[in-house]
C-alpha positions in Angstrom: 0.0 0.0 0.0 2.8 2.4 0.9 4.5 1.7 -2.5 1.3 2.6 -4.3 1.0 5.9 -2.4 4.6 6.8 -3.2 4.3 5.9 -6.9 3.0 8.6 -9.3 -0.3 7.6 -10.7 -0.6 7.1 -14.5 -2.5 9.7 -16.5 -4.3 9.6 -19.9 -1.4 11.4 -21.5 1.3 9.5 -19.7 -0.1 6.1 -19.1 3.1 4.5 -17.9 3.9 7.1 -15.3 5.5 5.7 -12.2 6.7 2.5 -13.9 10.3 1.5 -14.6 11.1 -0.4 -17.8 14.3 -2.5 -18.2 15.2 -2.8 -21.9 17.5 -5.8 -22.6 18.6 -4.9 -26.1 22.1 -4.8 -27.7 21.1 -2.4 -30.6 21.6 1.2 -29.6 19.3 2.3 -32.4 16.4 0.1 -31.2 17.1 1.1 -27.6 16.9 4.8 -28.5 13.5 4.2 -30.0 12.4 2.5 -26.9 13.8 5.3 -24.7 11.8 7.9 -26.6 8.6 5.7 -26.4 9.1 5.3 -22.6 9.8 9.0 -22.2 6.6 10.0 -24.1 4.7 7.5 -22.0 6.0 8.7 -18.6 8.1 5.6 -17.8 11.6 5.5 -16.5 14.0 3.4 -18.5 17.1 1.3 -17.8 19.1 -0.6 -20.3 21.2 -3.8 -20.4 22.9 -4.9 -23.6 23.4 -8.6 -22.7 22.1 -11.4 -20.6 25.0 -11.0 -18.2 24.3 -7.3 -17.7 20.6 -7.8 -17.4 21.1 -10.4 -14.6 23.5 -8.1 -12.9 21.0 -5.3 -13.0 18.1 -7.5 -11.8 20.1 -8.5 -8.8 20.0 -4.9 -7.6 16.9 -3.3 -9.1 13.3 -4.5 -9.7 11.7 -3.0 -12.8 7.9 -3.0 -13.3 8.3 -4.1 -17.0 11.0 -5.9 -18.9 11.4 -5.8 -22.6 13.8 -8.5 -23.8 15.3 -8.9 -27.3 15.5 -12.5 -28.5 18.9 -12.2 -30.1 21.6 -11.1 -27.7 25.4 -11.3 -27.9 25.7 -13.9 -25.1 22.7 -16.0 -25.8 18.9 -16.0 -26.5 16.7 -13.7 -24.7 14.2 -16.5 -24.2 16.6 -17.9 -21.5 16.0 -14.7 -19.4 12.3 -14.7 -20.2 11.9 -18.2 -18.9 13.9 -17.4 -15.8 11.9 -14.3 -15.0 8.6 -16.0 -15.7 9.2 -18.6 -13.1 10.6 -16.2 -10.4 8.8 -15.3 -7.3 7.8 -12.6 -6.9 7.3 -12.2 -10.6 7.9 -9.0 -12.6 4.5 -7.5 -13.6 5.0 -7.5 -17.4 7.6 -9.5 -19.4 7.6 -8.9 -23.2 9.8 -10.4 -25.8 10.9 -8.3 -28.8 12.5 -9.3 -32.2 12.7 -8.3 -35.8 11.6 -11.8 -36.7 7.8 -12.1 -36.2 8.2 -15.9 -36.2 9.8 -15.5 -32.8 6.5 -14.7 -31.1 5.6 -18.4 -30.5 9.0 -19.1 -28.9 8.8 -16.0 -26.7 5.3 -16.9 -25.5 6.2 -20.5 -24.9 9.1 -19.3 -22.8 6.6 -17.5 -20.5 6.4 -14.0 -21.8 3.2 -12.0 -21.4 3.4 -10.6 -24.9 5.5 -10.0 -28.0 6.3 -6.8 -30.0 7.8 -7.1 -33.4 10.5 -4.6 -34.5 10.6 -1.9 -35.7 8.9 -0.4 -32.6 8.0 3.1 -33.5 4.2 3.8 -33.0 3.5 5.4 -29.6 -0.1 4.2 -29.3 0.8 0.6 -30.3 3.7 0.5 -27.8 1.6 1.7 -24.9 -1.3 -0.7 -25.7 1.1 -3.6 -25.9 2.1 -3.0 -22.3 -1.1 -1.6 -20.8 -3.1 -4.7 -21.7 -0.9 -6.8 -19.3 -0.9 -4.4 -16.4 -3.2 -4.8 -13.4 -6.1 -2.4 -12.8 -4.3 -0.1 -10.3 -1.6 0.5 -13.0 -4.2 1.7 -15.6 -4.7 5.4 -16.4 -8.1 6.8 -15.4 -10.7 7.4 -17.9 -10.4 7.3 -21.7 -6.9 7.4 -23.1 -6.0 9.7 -25.9 -4.7 7.6 -28.9 -1.7 9.2 -30.5 -0.5 8.4 -34.1 2.9 9.7 -33.2 5.8 7.8 -34.8 9.2 7.8 -33.1 12.4 8.6 -35.1 15.5 7.6 -33.2 18.7 9.7 -33.6 20.9 8.4 -36.4 24.0 8.7 -34.2 22.7 5.5 -32.5 22.3 3.9 -36.0 25.9 4.7 -36.8 27.0 3.3 -33.4 25.4 0.0 -34.4 27.1 -0.1 -37.8 30.5 0.6 -36.2 29.9 -2.2 -33.8 29.1 -4.7 -36.7 31.9 -3.3 -38.8 34.5 -4.3 -36.2 33.1 -7.8 -36.0 33.0 -8.2 -39.8 36.6 -7.1 -40.1 37.9 -9.3 -37.3 36.2 -12.6 -37.6 36.0 -15.8 -39.6 33.8 -17.6 -37.1 30.3 -18.7 -38.3 29.0 -18.1 -34.8 29.8 -14.4 -35.2 28.2 -14.3 -38.6 25.0 -15.7 -37.0 25.1 -12.8 -34.5 25.9 -10.3 -37.3 22.9 -11.3 -39.4 20.3 -11.3 -36.5 21.6 -8.0 -35.2 21.8 -6.2 -38.5 18.4 -7.6 -39.6 16.8 -5.8 -36.7 18.8 -2.6 -37.3 17.8 -2.6 -41.0 14.1 -3.1 -40.2 14.2 -0.4 -37.6 15.9 2.0 -40.0 13.7 0.8 -43.0 16.9 0.2 -44.9 15.8 -2.4 -47.5 19.1 -2.7 -49.3 21.0 -3.5 -46.1 18.2 -5.9 -45.1 18.6 -7.8 -48.4 22.3 -8.1 -48.0 21.8 -9.4 -44.5 19.3 -12.0 -45.7 21.7 -13.0 -48.5 24.5 -13.7 -46.0 22.1 -15.6 -43.8 21.1 -17.8 -46.8 24.7 -18.5 -47.7 25.4 -19.6 -44.2 22.3 -21.8 -43.9 23.2 -23.5 -47.2 26.8 -24.1 -46.2 28.2 -21.9 -49.1 31.3 -19.8 -49.0 30.6 -16.6 -47.0 33.3 -14.4 -48.4 31.2 -12.7 -51.1 28.3 -12.1 -48.7 30.6 -10.7 -46.0 32.3 -8.5 -48.5 29.1 -7.1 -49.9 27.7 -6.5 -46.4 30.9 -4.8 -45.2 30.8 -2.5 -48.2 27.2 -1.4 -47.5 27.9 -0.9 -43.8 31.0 1.2 -44.6 29.0 3.4 -47.1 26.3 4.1 -44.4 28.9 5.0 -41.8 30.4 7.5 -44.2 27.0 8.9 -45.2 25.9 9.1 -41.6 22.7 7.1 -42.2 20.7 4.8 -44.5 21.2 5.4 -48.2 
């Protein structure tokens, strides 16, 4: 009861006021979009970029909501979803996120309350995806204004993601790293609506799945990434 009295009450304009969201996401571009969405909704946000950092964070802080990306550098986000879903006391809302809509079934089977497909940019859709899983005392009073606002993350975060992947592409021959590169860049390309980059990512993923030589696919992808870094954004 004391906690409820101390926590700011949600409002129609800021329906997540008083809540803390932990975003477990390795893409700075995707995380920047979620930061803006949380800010517009009244929620505080914390970020972890790996399973290890998320667990370290959760050992100290208890968020109201956790958004967990499926593809992380040190494993699948479904591991953390399953762990949190079985914990007592349970975090109020656990939601899986991914650029691959086919991941929804896996996420829900792991114990998540819901799933949001990337790119995540529509303010009203983001708020609704969370509010429908919150208890009555967390709901805003009266009718909620539905906003058509679309979030546009800063392209500095986009370039940060590309620099991260460029370093991996230039310093690895490991297929495990290629699997990470393709899942990471697929999400970034979707979020940035960069179709050409997305096609190059899918081509590399296909080469890997068919056991073909990856050199041409890596070279093409590296060239596209370098061009976007130089241009400061999608071409």
